[in-house]
PDB file of N, CA, C and O in Angstrom:
ATOM      1  N   LEU A   1       1.263   8.855 -20.253  1.00  0.00           N
ATOM      2  CA  LEU A   1       1.242   7.831 -19.223  1.00  0.00           C
ATOM      3  C   LEU A   1       2.364   7.997 -18.204  1.00  0.00           C
ATOM      4  O   LEU A   1       2.503   7.179 -17.295  1.00  0.00           O
ATOM      5  N   GLU A   2       3.158   9.043 -18.350  1.00  0.00           N
ATOM      6  CA  GLU A   2       4.241   9.283 -17.410  1.00  0.00           C
ATOM      7  C   GLU A   2       3.895  10.365 -16.394  1.00  0.00           C
ATOM      8  O   GLU A   2       4.768  10.824 -15.657  1.00  0.00           O
ATOM      9  N   THR A   3       2.635  10.775 -16.350  1.00  0.00           N
ATOM     10  CA  THR A   3       2.226  11.787 -15.382  1.00  0.00           C
ATOM     11  C   THR A   3       2.091  11.141 -14.010  1.00  0.00           C
ATOM     12  O   THR A   3       1.924   9.927 -13.893  1.00  0.00           O
ATOM     13  N   ARG A   4       2.166  11.966 -12.983  1.00  0.00           N
ATOM     14  CA  ARG A   4       2.069  11.434 -11.618  1.00  0.00           C
ATOM     15  C   ARG A   4       0.762  10.687 -11.362  1.00  0.00           C
ATOM     16  O   ARG A   4       0.795   9.609 -10.769  1.00  0.00           O
ATOM     17  N   PRO A   5      -0.401  11.224 -11.791  1.00  0.00           N
ATOM     18  CA  PRO A   5      -1.643  10.470 -11.560  1.00  0.00           C
ATOM     19  C   PRO A   5      -1.649   9.112 -12.269  1.00  0.00           C
ATOM     20  O   PRO A   5      -2.115   8.122 -11.705  1.00  0.00           O
ATOM     21  N   ALA A   6      -1.134   9.061 -13.499  1.00  0.00           N
ATOM     22  CA  ALA A   6      -1.106   7.792 -14.225  1.00  0.00           C
ATOM     23  C   ALA A   6      -0.170   6.793 -13.549  1.00  0.00           C
ATOM     24  O   ALA A   6      -0.500   5.611 -13.441  1.00  0.00           O
ATOM     25  N   LEU A   7       0.994   7.257 -13.094  1.00  0.00           N
ATOM     26  CA  LEU A   7       1.928   6.373 -12.400  1.00  0.00           C
ATOM     27  C   LEU A   7       1.349   5.880 -11.083  1.00  0.00           C
ATOM     28  O   LEU A   7       1.531   4.720 -10.715  1.00  0.00           O
ATOM     29  N   PHE A   8       0.651   6.760 -10.371  1.00  0.00           N
ATOM     30  CA  PHE A   8       0.003   6.374  -9.116  1.00  0.00           C
ATOM     31  C   PHE A   8      -1.044   5.288  -9.367  1.00  0.00           C
ATOM     32  O   PHE A   8      -1.076   4.277  -8.665  1.00  0.00           O
ATOM     33  N   LEU A   9      -1.901   5.501 -10.370  1.00  0.00           N
ATOM     34  CA  LEU A   9      -2.925   4.492 -10.682  1.00  0.00           C
ATOM     35  C   LEU A   9      -2.294   3.177 -11.129  1.00  0.00           C
ATOM     36  O   LEU A   9      -2.823   2.101 -10.852  1.00  0.00           O
ATOM     37  N   GLY A  10      -1.161   3.270 -11.821  1.00  0.00           N
ATOM     38  CA  GLY A  10      -0.445   2.059 -12.207  1.00  0.00           C
ATOM     39  C   GLY A  10       0.074   1.287 -11.010  1.00  0.00           C
ATOM     40  O   GLY A  10       0.032   0.057 -10.987  1.00  0.00           O
ATOM     41  N   ARG A  11       0.567   2.020 -10.003  1.00  0.00           N
ATOM     42  CA  ARG A  11       1.074   1.368  -8.796  1.00  0.00           C
ATOM     43  C   ARG A  11      -0.024   0.654  -8.027  1.00  0.00           C
ATOM     44  O   ARG A  11       0.194  -0.442  -7.511  1.00  0.00           O
ATOM     45  N   ILE A  12      -1.194   1.256  -7.944  1.00  0.00           N
ATOM     46  CA  ILE A  12      -2.274   0.651  -7.150  1.00  0.00           C
ATOM     47  C   ILE A  12      -3.240  -0.161  -8.005  1.00  0.00           C
ATOM     48  O   ILE A  12      -4.284  -0.593  -7.517  1.00  0.00           O
ATOM     49  N   SER A  13      -2.904  -0.371  -9.274  1.00  0.00           N
ATOM     50  CA  SER A  13      -3.861  -0.964 -10.217  1.00  0.00           C
ATOM     51  C   SER A  13      -4.326  -2.369  -9.812  1.00  0.00           C
ATOM     52  O   SER A  13      -5.500  -2.696  -9.988  1.00  0.00           O
ATOM     53  N   TYR A  14      -3.439  -3.195  -9.280  1.00  0.00           N
ATOM     54  CA  TYR A  14      -3.867  -4.543  -8.911  1.00  0.00           C
ATOM     55  C   TYR A  14      -4.838  -4.499  -7.737  1.00  0.00           C
ATOM     56  O   TYR A  14      -5.851  -5.198  -7.736  1.00  0.00           O
ATOM     57  N   SER A  15      -4.529  -3.679  -6.741  1.00  0.00           N
ATOM     58  CA  SER A  15      -5.442  -3.527  -5.609  1.00  0.00           C
ATOM     59  C   SER A  15      -6.765  -2.937  -6.075  1.00  0.00           C
ATOM     60  O   SER A  15      -7.830  -3.346  -5.612  1.00  0.00           O
ATOM     61  N   LEU A  16      -6.701  -1.990  -6.977  1.00  0.00           N
ATOM     62  CA  LEU A  16      -7.919  -1.381  -7.519  1.00  0.00           C
ATOM     63  C   LEU A  16      -8.748  -2.419  -8.270  1.00  0.00           C
ATOM     64  O   LEU A  16      -9.973  -2.448  -8.148  1.00  0.00           O
ATOM     65  N   TYR A  17      -8.088  -3.259  -9.038  1.00  0.00           N
ATOM     66  CA  TYR A  17      -8.756  -4.329  -9.772  1.00  0.00           C
ATOM     67  C   TYR A  17      -9.476  -5.283  -8.808  1.00  0.00           C
ATOM     68  O   TYR A  17     -10.604  -5.703  -9.066  1.00  0.00           O
ATOM     69  N   LEU A  18      -8.814  -5.614  -7.706  1.00  0.00           N
ATOM     70  CA  LEU A  18      -9.403  -6.554  -6.758  1.00  0.00           C
ATOM     71  C   LEU A  18     -10.592  -5.967  -6.002  1.00  0.00           C
ATOM     72  O   LEU A  18     -11.537  -6.688  -5.684  1.00  0.00           O
ATOM     73  N   LEU A  19     -10.555  -4.678  -5.715  1.00  0.00           N
ATOM     74  CA  LEU A  19     -11.539  -4.079  -4.824  1.00  0.00           C
ATOM     75  C   LEU A  19     -12.714  -3.397  -5.513  1.00  0.00           C
ATOM     76  O   LEU A  19     -13.777  -3.264  -4.907  1.00  0.00           O
ATOM     77  N   HIS A  20     -12.558  -2.961  -6.756  1.00  0.00           N
ATOM     78  CA  HIS A  20     -13.574  -2.079  -7.350  1.00  0.00           C
ATOM     79  C   HIS A  20     -14.952  -2.723  -7.495  1.00  0.00           C
ATOM     80  O   HIS A  20     -15.962  -2.035  -7.343  1.00  0.00           O
ATOM     81  N   ILE A  21     -15.021  -4.007  -7.780  1.00  0.00           N
ATOM     82  CA  ILE A  21     -16.332  -4.617  -7.993  1.00  0.00           C
ATOM     83  C   ILE A  21     -17.108  -4.726  -6.684  1.00  0.00           C
ATOM     84  O   ILE A  21     -18.325  -4.543  -6.666  1.00  0.00           O
ATOM     85  N   GLY A  22     -16.413  -5.020  -5.598  1.00  0.00           N
ATOM     86  CA  GLY A  22     -17.078  -5.056  -4.296  1.00  0.00           C
ATOM     87  C   GLY A  22     -17.596  -3.685  -3.892  1.00  0.00           C
ATOM     88  O   GLY A  22     -18.697  -3.554  -3.357  1.00  0.00           O
ATOM     89  N   VAL A  23     -16.789  -2.671  -4.154  1.00  0.00           N
ATOM     90  CA  VAL A  23     -17.215  -1.292  -3.866  1.00  0.00           C
ATOM     91  C   VAL A  23     -18.416  -0.936  -4.723  1.00  0.00           C
ATOM     92  O   VAL A  23     -19.366  -0.327  -4.231  1.00  0.00           O
ATOM     93  N   LEU A  24     -18.391  -1.305  -6.000  1.00  0.00           N
ATOM     94  CA  LEU A  24     -19.511  -1.022  -6.895  1.00  0.00           C
ATOM     95  C   LEU A  24     -20.796  -1.658  -6.379  1.00  0.00           C
ATOM     96  O   LEU A  24     -21.850  -1.023  -6.383  1.00  0.00           O
ATOM     97  N   ILE A  25     -20.714  -2.889  -5.942  1.00  0.00           N
ATOM     98  CA  ILE A  25     -21.904  -3.583  -5.433  1.00  0.00           C
ATOM     99  C   ILE A  25     -22.434  -2.895  -4.173  1.00  0.00           C
ATOM    100  O   ILE A  25     -23.639  -2.681  -4.038  1.00  0.00           O
ATOM    101  N   LEU A  26     -21.535  -2.551  -3.258  1.00  0.00           N
ATOM    102  CA  LEU A  26     -21.970  -1.904  -2.017  1.00  0.00           C
ATOM    103  C   LEU A  26     -22.536  -0.506  -2.258  1.00  0.00           C
ATOM    104  O   LEU A  26     -23.587  -0.162  -1.716  1.00  0.00           O
ATOM    105  N   VAL A  27     -21.854   0.293  -3.058  1.00  0.00           N
ATOM    106  CA  VAL A  27     -22.314   1.663  -3.305  1.00  0.00           C
ATOM    107  C   VAL A  27     -23.610   1.666  -4.110  1.00  0.00           C
ATOM    108  O   VAL A  27     -24.459   2.533  -3.902  1.00  0.00           O
ATOM    109  N   SER A  28     -23.776   0.716  -5.020  1.00  0.00           N
ATOM    110  CA  SER A  28     -25.007   0.688  -5.820  1.00  0.00           C
ATOM    111  C   SER A  28     -26.229   0.329  -4.979  1.00  0.00           C
ATOM    112  O   SER A  28     -27.359   0.568  -5.404  1.00  0.00           O
ATOM    113  N   ARG A  29     -26.021  -0.238  -3.799  1.00  0.00           N
ATOM    114  CA  ARG A  29     -27.145  -0.481  -2.884  1.00  0.00           C
ATOM    115  C   ARG A  29     -27.584   0.804  -2.198  1.00  0.00           C
ATOM    116  O   ARG A  29     -28.740   0.940  -1.799  1.00  0.00           O
ATOM    117  N   VAL A  30     -26.645   1.755  -2.062  1.00  0.00           N
ATOM    118  CA  VAL A  30     -26.949   3.038  -1.435  1.00  0.00           C
ATOM    119  C   VAL A  30     -27.458   4.043  -2.469  1.00  0.00           C
ATOM    120  O   VAL A  30     -28.434   4.754  -2.232  1.00  0.00           O
ATOM    121  N   ILE A  31     -26.782   4.090  -3.619  1.00  0.00           N
ATOM    122  CA  ILE A  31     -27.155   5.013  -4.691  1.00  0.00           C
ATOM    123  C   ILE A  31     -27.652   4.186  -5.866  1.00  0.00           C
ATOM    124  O   ILE A  31     -26.851   3.579  -6.576  1.00  0.00           O
ATOM    125  N   SER A  32     -28.945   4.153  -6.080  1.00  0.00           N
ATOM    126  CA  SER A  32     -29.458   3.404  -7.223  1.00  0.00           C
ATOM    127  C   SER A  32     -29.552   4.358  -8.416  1.00  0.00           C
ATOM    128  O   SER A  32     -30.206   5.398  -8.336  1.00  0.00           O
ATOM    129  N   PRO A  33     -28.898   3.997  -9.516  1.00  0.00           N
ATOM    130  CA  PRO A  33     -28.863   4.900 -10.671  1.00  0.00           C
ATOM    131  C   PRO A  33     -30.199   4.942 -11.415  1.00  0.00           C
ATOM    132  O   PRO A  33     -30.429   4.159 -12.337  1.00  0.00           O
ATOM    133  N   THR A  34     -31.067   5.852 -11.011  1.00  0.00           N
ATOM    134  CA  THR A  34     -32.372   5.994 -11.663  1.00  0.00           C
ATOM    135  C   THR A  34     -32.411   7.178 -12.613  1.00  0.00           C
ATOM    136  O   THR A  34     -33.355   7.318 -13.390  1.00  0.00           O
ATOM    137  N   SER A  35     -31.401   8.027 -12.563  1.00  0.00           N
ATOM    138  CA  SER A  35     -31.318   9.163 -13.467  1.00  0.00           C
ATOM    139  C   SER A  35     -29.859   9.388 -13.838  1.00  0.00           C
ATOM    140  O   SER A  35     -28.964   8.737 -13.299  1.00  0.00           O
ATOM    141  N   THR A  36     -29.631  10.306 -14.753  1.00  0.00           N
ATOM    142  CA  THR A  36     -28.263  10.617 -15.160  1.00  0.00           C
ATOM    143  C   THR A  36     -27.457  11.142 -13.983  1.00  0.00           C
ATOM    144  O   THR A  36     -26.298  10.769 -13.804  1.00  0.00           O
ATOM    145  N   GLU A  37     -28.064  12.003 -13.183  1.00  0.00           N
ATOM    146  CA  GLU A  37     -27.357  12.575 -12.035  1.00  0.00           C
ATOM    147  C   GLU A  37     -26.967  11.507 -11.019  1.00  0.00           C
ATOM    148  O   GLU A  37     -25.849  11.512 -10.503  1.00  0.00           O
ATOM    149  N   SER A  38     -27.892  10.592 -10.733  1.00  0.00           N
ATOM    150  CA  SER A  38     -27.563   9.548  -9.766  1.00  0.00           C
ATOM    151  C   SER A  38     -26.550   8.559 -10.347  1.00  0.00           C
ATOM    152  O   SER A  38     -25.766   7.973  -9.599  1.00  0.00           O
ATOM    153  N   GLY A  39     -26.555   8.369 -11.648  1.00  0.00           N
ATOM    154  CA  GLY A  39     -25.549   7.519 -12.297  1.00  0.00           C
ATOM    155  C   GLY A  39     -24.162   8.128 -12.200  1.00  0.00           C
ATOM    156  O   GLY A  39     -23.183   7.428 -11.941  1.00  0.00           O
ATOM    157  N   VAL A  40     -24.082   9.442 -12.410  1.00  0.00           N
ATOM    158  CA  VAL A  40     -22.802  10.140 -12.277  1.00  0.00           C
ATOM    159  C   VAL A  40     -22.340  10.102 -10.827  1.00  0.00           C
ATOM    160  O   VAL A  40     -21.156   9.893 -10.563  1.00  0.00           O
ATOM    161  N   ALA A  41     -23.253  10.299  -9.887  1.00  0.00           N
ATOM    162  CA  ALA A  41     -22.915  10.237  -8.467  1.00  0.00           C
ATOM    163  C   ALA A  41     -22.390   8.848  -8.105  1.00  0.00           C
ATOM    164  O   ALA A  41     -21.435   8.721  -7.339  1.00  0.00           O
ATOM    165  N   LEU A  42     -23.016   7.810  -8.658  1.00  0.00           N
ATOM    166  CA  LEU A  42     -22.568   6.439  -8.408  1.00  0.00           C
ATOM    167  C   LEU A  42     -21.134   6.250  -8.894  1.00  0.00           C
ATOM    168  O   LEU A  42     -20.302   5.708  -8.167  1.00  0.00           O
ATOM    169  N   VAL A  43     -20.840   6.689 -10.106  1.00  0.00           N
ATOM    170  CA  VAL A  43     -19.497   6.531 -10.673  1.00  0.00           C
ATOM    171  C   VAL A  43     -18.467   7.294  -9.844  1.00  0.00           C
ATOM    172  O   VAL A  43     -17.397   6.767  -9.539  1.00  0.00           O
ATOM    173  N   VAL A  44     -18.792   8.533  -9.480  1.00  0.00           N
ATOM    174  CA  VAL A  44     -17.862   9.343  -8.689  1.00  0.00           C
ATOM    175  C   VAL A  44     -17.606   8.697  -7.326  1.00  0.00           C
ATOM    176  O   VAL A  44     -16.461   8.632  -6.879  1.00  0.00           O
ATOM    177  N   CYS A  45     -18.643   8.228  -6.677  1.00  0.00           N
ATOM    178  CA  CYS A  45     -18.481   7.573  -5.361  1.00  0.00           C
ATOM    179  C   CYS A  45     -17.677   6.290  -5.472  1.00  0.00           C
ATOM    180  O   CYS A  45     -16.798   6.034  -4.649  1.00  0.00           O
ATOM    181  N   VAL A  46     -17.971   5.481  -6.483  1.00  0.00           N
ATOM    182  CA  VAL A  46     -17.240   4.223  -6.662  1.00  0.00           C
ATOM    183  C   VAL A  46     -15.763   4.509  -6.920  1.00  0.00           C
ATOM    184  O   VAL A  46     -14.898   3.845  -6.349  1.00  0.00           O
ATOM    185  N   LEU A  47     -15.464   5.486  -7.771  1.00  0.00           N
ATOM    186  CA  LEU A  47     -14.064   5.827  -8.036  1.00  0.00           C
ATOM    187  C   LEU A  47     -13.363   6.325  -6.779  1.00  0.00           C
ATOM    188  O   LEU A  47     -12.254   5.887  -6.471  1.00  0.00           O
ATOM    189  N   ALA A  48     -13.994   7.225  -6.063  1.00  0.00           N
ATOM    190  CA  ALA A  48     -13.366   7.798  -4.871  1.00  0.00           C
ATOM    191  C   ALA A  48     -13.117   6.730  -3.811  1.00  0.00           C
ATOM    192  O   ALA A  48     -12.021   6.653  -3.255  1.00  0.00           O
ATOM    193  N   VAL A  49     -14.110   5.918  -3.532  1.00  0.00           N
ATOM    194  CA  VAL A  49     -13.965   4.885  -2.498  1.00  0.00           C
ATOM    195  C   VAL A  49     -12.987   3.799  -2.953  1.00  0.00           C
ATOM    196  O   VAL A  49     -12.165   3.335  -2.163  1.00  0.00           O
ATOM    197  N   SER A  50     -13.073   3.397  -4.215  1.00  0.00           N
ATOM    198  CA  SER A  50     -12.182   2.348  -4.722  1.00  0.00           C
ATOM    199  C   SER A  50     -10.727   2.786  -4.686  1.00  0.00           C
ATOM    200  O   SER A  50      -9.863   2.017  -4.266  1.00  0.00           O
ATOM    201  N   ILE A  51     -10.444   3.995  -5.113  1.00  0.00           N
ATOM    202  CA  ILE A  51      -9.060   4.483  -5.124  1.00  0.00           C
ATOM    203  C   ILE A  51      -8.536   4.631  -3.700  1.00  0.00           C
ATOM    204  O   ILE A  51      -7.382   4.303  -3.425  1.00  0.00           O
ATOM    205  N   THR A  52      -9.377   5.122  -2.797  1.00  0.00           N
ATOM    206  CA  THR A  52      -8.965   5.259  -1.399  1.00  0.00           C
ATOM    207  C   THR A  52      -8.647   3.896  -0.788  1.00  0.00           C
ATOM    208  O   THR A  52      -7.595   3.718  -0.174  1.00  0.00           O
ATOM    209  N   LEU A  53      -9.549   2.940  -0.955  1.00  0.00           N
ATOM    210  CA  LEU A  53      -9.324   1.595  -0.400  1.00  0.00           C
ATOM    211  C   LEU A  53      -8.142   0.896  -1.070  1.00  0.00           C
ATOM    212  O   LEU A  53      -7.369   0.207  -0.404  1.00  0.00           O
ATOM    213  N   ALA A  54      -8.001   1.071  -2.373  1.00  0.00           N
ATOM    214  CA  ALA A  54      -6.892   0.432  -3.090  1.00  0.00           C
ATOM    215  C   ALA A  54      -5.551   0.992  -2.631  1.00  0.00           C
ATOM    216  O   ALA A  54      -4.572   0.253  -2.532  1.00  0.00           O
ATOM    217  N   THR A  55      -5.500   2.291  -2.350  1.00  0.00           N
ATOM    218  CA  THR A  55      -4.266   2.896  -1.846  1.00  0.00           C
ATOM    219  C   THR A  55      -3.899   2.298  -0.491  1.00  0.00           C
ATOM    220  O   THR A  55      -2.751   1.920  -0.260  1.00  0.00           O
ATOM    221  N   PHE A  56      -4.877   2.217   0.395  1.00  0.00           N
ATOM    222  CA  PHE A  56      -4.654   1.617   1.709  1.00  0.00           C
ATOM    223  C   PHE A  56      -4.243   0.151   1.572  1.00  0.00           C
ATOM    224  O   PHE A  56      -3.290  -0.283   2.219  1.00  0.00           O
ATOM    225  N   PHE A  57      -4.941  -0.607   0.745  1.00  0.00           N
ATOM    226  CA  PHE A  57      -4.672  -2.024   0.543  1.00  0.00           C
ATOM    227  C   PHE A  57      -3.276  -2.238  -0.040  1.00  0.00           C
ATOM    228  O   PHE A  57      -2.563  -3.157   0.361  1.00  0.00           O
ATOM    229  N   HIS A  58      -2.892  -1.379  -0.992  1.00  0.00           N
ATOM    230  CA  HIS A  58      -1.577  -1.488  -1.621  1.00  0.00           C
ATOM    231  C   HIS A  58      -0.472  -1.311  -0.586  1.00  0.00           C
ATOM    232  O   HIS A  58       0.487  -2.083  -0.555  1.00  0.00           O
ATOM    233  N   HIS A  59      -0.608  -0.297   0.255  1.00  0.00           N
ATOM    234  CA  HIS A  59       0.434  -0.009   1.240  1.00  0.00           C
ATOM    235  C   HIS A  59       0.425  -0.982   2.422  1.00  0.00           C
ATOM    236  O   HIS A  59       1.485  -1.291   2.966  1.00  0.00           O
ATOM    237  N   SER A  60      -0.733  -1.462   2.822  1.00  0.00           N
ATOM    238  CA  SER A  60      -0.804  -2.290   4.021  1.00  0.00           C
ATOM    239  C   SER A  60      -0.778  -3.795   3.752  1.00  0.00           C
ATOM    240  O   SER A  60      -0.458  -4.572   4.653  1.00  0.00           O
ATOM    241  N   VAL A  61      -1.104  -4.215   2.547  1.00  0.00           N
ATOM    242  CA  VAL A  61      -1.151  -5.653   2.255  1.00  0.00           C
ATOM    243  C   VAL A  61      -0.222  -6.030   1.102  1.00  0.00           C
ATOM    244  O   VAL A  61       0.627  -6.910   1.246  1.00  0.00           O
ATOM    245  N   GLU A  62      -0.385  -5.366  -0.037  1.00  0.00           N
ATOM    246  CA  GLU A  62       0.330  -5.779  -1.241  1.00  0.00           C
ATOM    247  C   GLU A  62       1.840  -5.592  -1.119  1.00  0.00           C
ATOM    248  O   GLU A  62       2.597  -6.525  -1.387  1.00  0.00           O
ATOM    249  N   ARG A  63       2.288  -4.408  -0.720  1.00  0.00           N
ATOM    250  CA  ARG A  63       3.737  -4.163  -0.598  1.00  0.00           C
ATOM    251  C   ARG A  63       4.396  -5.049   0.448  1.00  0.00           C
ATOM    252  O   ARG A  63       5.452  -5.615   0.169  1.00  0.00           O
ATOM    253  N   PRO A  64       3.817  -5.199   1.655  1.00  0.00           N
ATOM    254  CA  PRO A  64       4.439  -6.124   2.617  1.00  0.00           C
ATOM    255  C   PRO A  64       4.481  -7.567   2.107  1.00  0.00           C
ATOM    256  O   PRO A  64       5.425  -8.298   2.407  1.00  0.00           O
ATOM    257  N   ALA A  65       3.476  -7.982   1.344  1.00  0.00           N
ATOM    258  CA  ALA A  65       3.482  -9.338   0.784  1.00  0.00           C
ATOM    259  C   ALA A  65       4.589  -9.495  -0.253  1.00  0.00           C
ATOM    260  O   ALA A  65       5.208 -10.556  -0.338  1.00  0.00           O
ATOM    261  N   ILE A  66       4.843  -8.463  -1.036  1.00  0.00           N
ATOM    262  CA  ILE A  66       5.926  -8.505  -2.021  1.00  0.00           C
ATOM    263  C   ILE A  66       7.276  -8.610  -1.312  1.00  0.00           C
ATOM    264  O   ILE A  66       8.139  -9.389  -1.717  1.00  0.00           O
ATOM    265  N   VAL A  67       7.450  -7.822  -0.257  1.00  0.00           N
ATOM    266  CA  VAL A  67       8.700  -7.868   0.513  1.00  0.00           C
ATOM    267  C   VAL A  67       8.894  -9.250   1.128  1.00  0.00           C
ATOM    268  O   VAL A  67       9.991  -9.806   1.079  1.00  0.00           O
ATOM    269  N   ALA A  68       7.838  -9.802   1.703  1.00  0.00           N
ATOM    270  CA  ALA A  68       7.928 -11.143   2.295  1.00  0.00           C
ATOM    271  C   ALA A  68       8.248 -12.190   1.236  1.00  0.00           C
ATOM    272  O   ALA A  68       9.053 -13.090   1.477  1.00  0.00           O
ATOM    273  N   GLY A  69       7.629 -12.081   0.072  1.00  0.00           N
ATOM    274  CA  GLY A  69       7.912 -13.015  -1.016  1.00  0.00           C
ATOM    275  C   GLY A  69       9.350 -12.924  -1.489  1.00  0.00           C
ATOM    276  O   GLY A  69       9.977 -13.939  -1.791  1.00  0.00           O
ATOM    277  N   ASN A  70       9.877 -11.697  -1.552  1.00  0.00           N
ATOM    278  CA  ASN A  70      11.282 -11.525  -1.928  1.00  0.00           C
ATOM    279  C   ASN A  70      12.213 -12.175  -0.913  1.00  0.00           C
ATOM    280  O   ASN A  70      13.224 -12.774  -1.282  1.00  0.00           O
ATOM    281  N   ARG A  71      11.868 -12.055   0.370  1.00  0.00           N
ATOM    282  CA  ARG A  71      12.695 -12.684   1.412  1.00  0.00           C
ATOM    283  C   ARG A  71      12.667 -14.205   1.289  1.00  0.00           C
ATOM    284  O   ARG A  71      13.698 -14.866   1.416  1.00  0.00           O
ATOM    285  N   VAL A  72      11.495 -14.746   1.043  1.00  0.00           N
ATOM    286  CA  VAL A  72      11.380 -16.205   0.882  1.00  0.00           C
ATOM    287  C   VAL A  72      12.185 -16.662  -0.326  1.00  0.00           C
ATOM    288  O   VAL A  72      12.902 -17.660  -0.252  1.00  0.00           O
ATOM    289  N   CYS A  73      12.075 -15.944  -1.435  1.00  0.00           N
ATOM    290  CA  CYS A  73      12.830 -16.307  -2.644  1.00  0.00           C
ATOM    291  C   CYS A  73      14.329 -16.220  -2.406  1.00  0.00           C
ATOM    292  O   CYS A  73      15.080 -17.090  -2.848  1.00  0.00           O
ATOM    293  N   ALA A  74      14.773 -15.166  -1.704  1.00  0.00           N
ATOM    294  CA  ALA A  74      16.198 -15.019  -1.407  1.00  0.00           C
ATOM    295  C   ALA A  74      16.684 -16.149  -0.512  1.00  0.00           C
ATOM    296  O   ALA A  74      17.779 -16.675  -0.710  1.00  0.00           O
ATOM    297  N   ALA A  75      15.875 -16.522   0.471  1.00  0.00           N
ATOM    298  CA  ALA A  75      16.248 -17.620   1.364  1.00  0.00           C
ATOM    299  C   ALA A  75      16.328 -18.938   0.606  1.00  0.00           C
ATOM    300  O   ALA A  75      17.251 -19.724   0.820  1.00  0.00           O
ATOM    301  N   LEU A  76      15.381 -19.179  -0.264  1.00  0.00           N
ATOM    302  CA  LEU A  76      15.411 -20.414  -1.064  1.00  0.00           C
ATOM    303  C   LEU A  76      16.586 -20.418  -2.014  1.00  0.00           C
ATOM    304  O   LEU A  76      17.227 -21.450  -2.212  1.00  0.00           O
ATOM    305  N   ALA A  77      16.874 -19.268  -2.605  1.00  0.00           N
ATOM    306  CA  ALA A  77      18.008 -19.182  -3.518  1.00  0.00           C
ATOM    307  C   ALA A  77      19.314 -19.419  -2.773  1.00  0.00           C
ATOM    308  O   ALA A  77      20.206 -20.097  -3.282  1.00  0.00           O
ATOM    309  N   ALA A  78      19.430 -18.865  -1.569  1.00  0.00           N
ATOM    310  CA  ALA A  78      20.641 -19.073  -0.777  1.00  0.00           C
ATOM    311  C   ALA A  78      20.785 -20.538  -0.378  1.00  0.00           C
ATOM    312  O   ALA A  78      21.887 -21.086  -0.366  1.00  0.00           O
ATOM    313  N   ARG A  79      19.678 -21.149  -0.058  1.00  0.00           N
ATOM    314  CA  ARG A  79      19.731 -22.549   0.380  1.00  0.00           C
ATOM    315  C   ARG A  79      20.069 -23.490  -0.767  1.00  0.00           C
ATOM    316  O   ARG A  79      20.820 -24.448  -0.585  1.00  0.00           O
ATOM    317  N   PHE A  80      19.512 -23.221  -1.956  1.00  0.00           N
ATOM    318  CA  PHE A  80      19.706 -24.130  -3.081  1.00  0.00           C
ATOM    319  C   PHE A  80      20.737 -23.641  -4.086  1.00  0.00           C
ATOM    320  O   PHE A  80      20.929 -24.271  -5.126  1.00  0.00           O
ATOM    321  N   GLY A  81      21.410 -22.519  -3.792  1.00  0.00           N
ATOM    322  CA  GLY A  81      22.511 -22.054  -4.639  1.00  0.00           C
ATOM    323  C   GLY A  81      22.094 -21.353  -5.909  1.00  0.00           C
ATOM    324  O   GLY A  81      22.860 -21.345  -6.874  1.00  0.00           O
ATOM    325  N   SER A  82      20.918 -20.765  -5.953  1.00  0.00           N
ATOM    326  CA  SER A  82      20.472 -20.031  -7.135  1.00  0.00           C
ATOM    327  C   SER A  82      20.539 -18.540  -6.858  1.00  0.00           C
ATOM    328  O   SER A  82      20.730 -18.118  -5.718  1.00  0.00           O
ATOM    329  N   VAL A  83      20.383 -17.762  -7.890  1.00  0.00           N
ATOM    330  CA  VAL A  83      20.353 -16.306  -7.760  1.00  0.00           C
ATOM    331  C   VAL A  83      18.894 -15.875  -7.742  1.00  0.00           C
ATOM    332  O   VAL A  83      18.134 -16.205  -8.653  1.00  0.00           O
ATOM    333  N   ALA A  84      18.507 -15.146  -6.719  1.00  0.00           N
ATOM    334  CA  ALA A  84      17.124 -14.685  -6.597  1.00  0.00           C
ATOM    335  C   ALA A  84      16.965 -13.382  -7.378  1.00  0.00           C
ATOM    336  O   ALA A  84      17.830 -12.508  -7.323  1.00  0.00           O
ATOM    337  N   LEU A  85      15.868 -13.262  -8.096  1.00  0.00           N
ATOM    338  CA  LEU A  85      15.531 -12.027  -8.797  1.00  0.00           C
ATOM    339  C   LEU A  85      14.652 -11.181  -7.899  1.00  0.00           C
ATOM    340  O   LEU A  85      13.706 -11.697  -7.303  1.00  0.00           O
ATOM    341  N   ARG A  86      14.941  -9.895  -7.788  1.00  0.00           N
ATOM    342  CA  ARG A  86      14.179  -9.006  -6.930  1.00  0.00           C
ATOM    343  C   ARG A  86      13.255  -8.153  -7.792  1.00  0.00           C
ATOM    344  O   ARG A  86      13.615  -7.749  -8.898  1.00  0.00           O
ATOM    345  N   THR A  87      12.059  -7.885  -7.269  1.00  0.00           N
ATOM    346  CA  THR A  87      11.148  -6.974  -7.955  1.00  0.00           C
ATOM    347  C   THR A  87      11.463  -5.556  -7.522  1.00  0.00           C
ATOM    348  O   THR A  87      12.130  -5.347  -6.508  1.00  0.00           O
ATOM    349  N   ARG A  88      10.985  -4.573  -8.288  1.00  0.00           N
ATOM    350  CA  ARG A  88      11.288  -3.178  -8.005  1.00  0.00           C
ATOM    351  C   ARG A  88      10.300  -2.527  -7.065  1.00  0.00           C
ATOM    352  O   ARG A  88      10.480  -1.346  -6.766  1.00  0.00           O
ATOM    353  N   ASP A  89       9.287  -3.184  -6.580  1.00  0.00           N
ATOM    354  CA  ASP A  89       8.282  -2.529  -5.743  1.00  0.00           C
ATOM    355  C   ASP A  89       8.636  -2.585  -4.342  1.00  0.00           C
ATOM    356  O   ASP A  89       7.897  -2.080  -3.498  1.00  0.00           O
TER     357      ASP A  89
END
């Protein structure tokens, strides 16, 4: 689980979780699994599109939201005299 692909999938896992079912529904309308070959094609397409979209979503939405949340927490901690905990992402 310490390989680069596993770490990459771990980083984008939440975005992948959010997006994969929508991708599955859309791709299954284009590729209907009527045989083993079309079923494999469906899985490969869903994985490729889901990972691509999740990577984009992670970098453009999830990470900026984490940074913004950290800023809000730091501001609240400064205002109310608490110590803010920072995430590593």
